[in-house]
N, C-alpha and C positions, 0 to 999 in steps of 0.2 A: 411671260409677258415681255414684249420688246421695250427696252429702255431708250428714252430720248436723250440724245447727247446735247450738251451746251454748244453754242456756236463759238465760244471763247475757250482757249486753253487756259488753265488756271492752276496755280500751285496749291496743293492741298484740296483740290476739287473732290466732291463727295460721290462721284460716280461709282467707285468701287464699294462704297458703303450703303448704297441705296436700299438693298433688301433689309439690312439691319435697322436702318433709320425708319423705314416704312413699318417695320414690325413694332417699334416702340412709340411711334408718333400717335397720340390720341386723336380721335375724331373731333371735328369742330366745324364751325361755319367759316372761319378765317384763319389762314396760316400766316403768322408774322415771322419774317426772317430778318433780324437786325444786321446780319453779316451775309448778304445774299451771294456775294462772289459771282461765280459763273451761272448760278441758278439751277444746278442739277436736281436739288430736292424739289424746288418749285416745278420744274419740268416733268417730274415723275411722281407727283401726288395729285389728288383729285379734290381739293377743297373748293367750295364755291367761290371764295374770294381770297386774295392775297395782299399783304402789305409787305413790300420788299425794300430793304434799306441797306445802305452802305455809306461809309464816309468818303469813298472815292467818287468825286463829282463827275469825272470822265465816264465812269461806269454807269452811273444813274442817268446821265444825259444821253448816253448811247442807248440805253434801254428804252427811254421815253421816245426817242426818235425811231427806233425799230418798231415800237408799238404803234406809233401814229403814222409813219410814212414808210412802210416796209418795201413797197415796189420801187419807190424812188431811191431808197437806201441801197437795196440789192443791186439795182442797175448801176449806180455810181461806184459802189464798193468793188464790183466785179472788175472794173477797169484797173484796179490796183493789184490784181492777181494775174499778172501777165509775166512771161519770161523776162521782159525788159525791166520790170520793177523788182525782180528777184536777184539783185546784185548789191554788194555792200555800198558802193558809192551812192546809189539811188536811195537805199535804206537810210543812210545817214542824212541825206538831204531831206527826206520826208520826215525823219525824226526831228530834225531842226525846225522844219515847217510846223510840225505838231506843237513843239514847245513854244512857238511864237503865235500860234493861231488863236484867234478870238472867236471865230465863227463856229457855233455848236455843231452844225451839220458836217462841215469839213473835218472838224476835230474828231467827230464820231467815226467818220470814214477812216481817218488815219489811225485811230485807236485800234480798229480791227486789223488793219494792215500790219501795224507794229506787233500786235499780239500774235499774229500768225507767222510773221517773218522774223521776229526777234528770238533771241536765245531762250529755248525751253518754255516759251509762252509766258515768261515772267512779266510781272507788272511792278516796276520799281521806279521810284522818283528820288532825285537827290534833295538836299535840304533847301534848294531854291524852288523845288516843286517841278523840276524838269525831268521828263522821262529819260532814263539813261541805260536801258537794256541794250546790249550789243547785238549786232546782226547774227542771225541763227544759222545761216548757210544750209538751208534745206533744199533738196533737189527740186521739189515742186510743192510749195505750200498749198494746203487744201483750202478751197473757197467754200465756206459752210452755207451754201444757199438754202438747202433743205432745212437745216437747223435754224437759220434766221427766220424762215417763214413759220416753222413750228413755234418758235419763241413768240413771234408777233401775234399769232393766233391765240396762244395761251395767255399772253399779256393783256388781252382785252378784259380779263377779270382781275387784273393786278394794278396796284398803285405803287409807284416807285418814289422813294424819298432819299435825298442825301442828308443824312443826319446821324447822330451818335446812337449807339445801341440803347442807351438809357432812354432817349427820346422815342425811339420806335417801340420799345417795350412798354412805354407809358401809353401807347395807343390801344393796348389790349383791353377788351371787355370780356364779359362772361362767356361769349361765344368764340373766343380766340384760343388758338394753340400757338405756342412760340417754339421755334427751332433755332438754336444758336450754334453757329460754327465759327467761334472766334479764332483769331490767329493762335496757333497752338502754343501751349507752354513749352519752354525748352526741355529737351530730354536730359540735358546736362548744362552746366554753366557756360560751356563754350558753344553749345548748339543753338544759339538764339537766332532763329531765322525769321523773326516776326516783323521786321521793319520793311514790309513790302510797300507800305505807304509811309509818307513822311511822319505821320503821327503813329509811332509804334505803340504796340499794345503791351503795357507793363504788367508786372505781377499784381500791382494794386488794382488795375483794371480787371484782371482775371477774378480776383477776390470780390470786387464790387459786383461783377456780373452774377456771381453765385448768390450774393446777398439780395439782389433784385429778384432772382428766381425764387428764393425762399419767401420773400414778401408776396410775390404774385400768387404762389400756390396757396397762401393763406386766404387770398381772394378768389380761390377756386379756378385759377388760370394755370393750366399745365405748361411746363417748360421742359424741353429736351435740349441738353448741351453735349456736344462732342468735343473731345480733347485727348491728348496723350494720357496714358495711364502711368501716373507718377505719384510719389508720396504727397507732393503738393496738391495735385488735382484731387486726390482722394480726400485730403484735408478740406479743400474748398467745398467739395460736393458731399460732405458727410451727411447732409440731410436728404440727399437724393437716393433713389434706388439705382445702383450701379450695375451696368451690363458691360462685360468685357468683350471686345471684338478684335480680331486679328486683321491687320491691313498690311499689304506689301508696300514698302516705302523705300525710296532711295535716301539713305541717310549718310552718304558721304559724297564728295565731289565726283567720285567714280560711279556713273550711272549703272554700271554692271553689278555693283554690290547692293542688290535689293534684298532686304530680308524683312520678315514679318515682324511688325511692332504691335504691341498691345495698345488699343485705344479704348477709351471709356465713352459710353453713352450714359449720361446722368439724367435720370427722369425724375422731375419734381411733379408729382401727380396728386391732385385732391383725392381724399380717401374714397369717395364714391364713384370715381371714374373707372 
């Protein structure tokens, strides 16, 4: 089966893990994703309804605009993917405009431009909430027109919310399935890459997420969580059924040193499912 790609580049995106996630996700009426990110799981599953959340307000605003105004969005976004806009001086001007921009539509256009022209597709803000990813120097950044339209069509069955994981998980009812892809726990004390957004995801948040999952499964709501396979994650998810999967990851600044890392899919599943 052909996999649908997200229109955004995204650190830690779930595209390589889709088969494994699909294998362990229970059936249901509504999939809730409290950490939707680029939306690869949403785009490659077939639930009747979706509740998709993230604490990044730029991301959720962009998704609602693409859902409601796809033709207008694609037409204007295309203008930002020209040879003239693919140079560092223009990139930094547009990044500055984005950081001062209050108009949601223009901000959504610039967010896609920065995502595709910025370094490694990173989404990172400083403590003042300013986007601060440097220019990526790509020969010809890809304009994801096909992916934007695929997303817009699929999004007609989705609701997008800018809120915390606890708030979106509280929306679940007995017909819901929850998939959580939190910022991953560090592999070591020095490898803490979780501060993609100004609110970084602490070890306390990680443990709290597991506690919510334990409570939800008591109410017959299944939860699947992905994370690194470490002593800590195994401790947090001790009440779940653990599945180990291998994923190729760049785990140093040298993109050439990609090696396979064990990840966990922790499934909290009611006994009769």
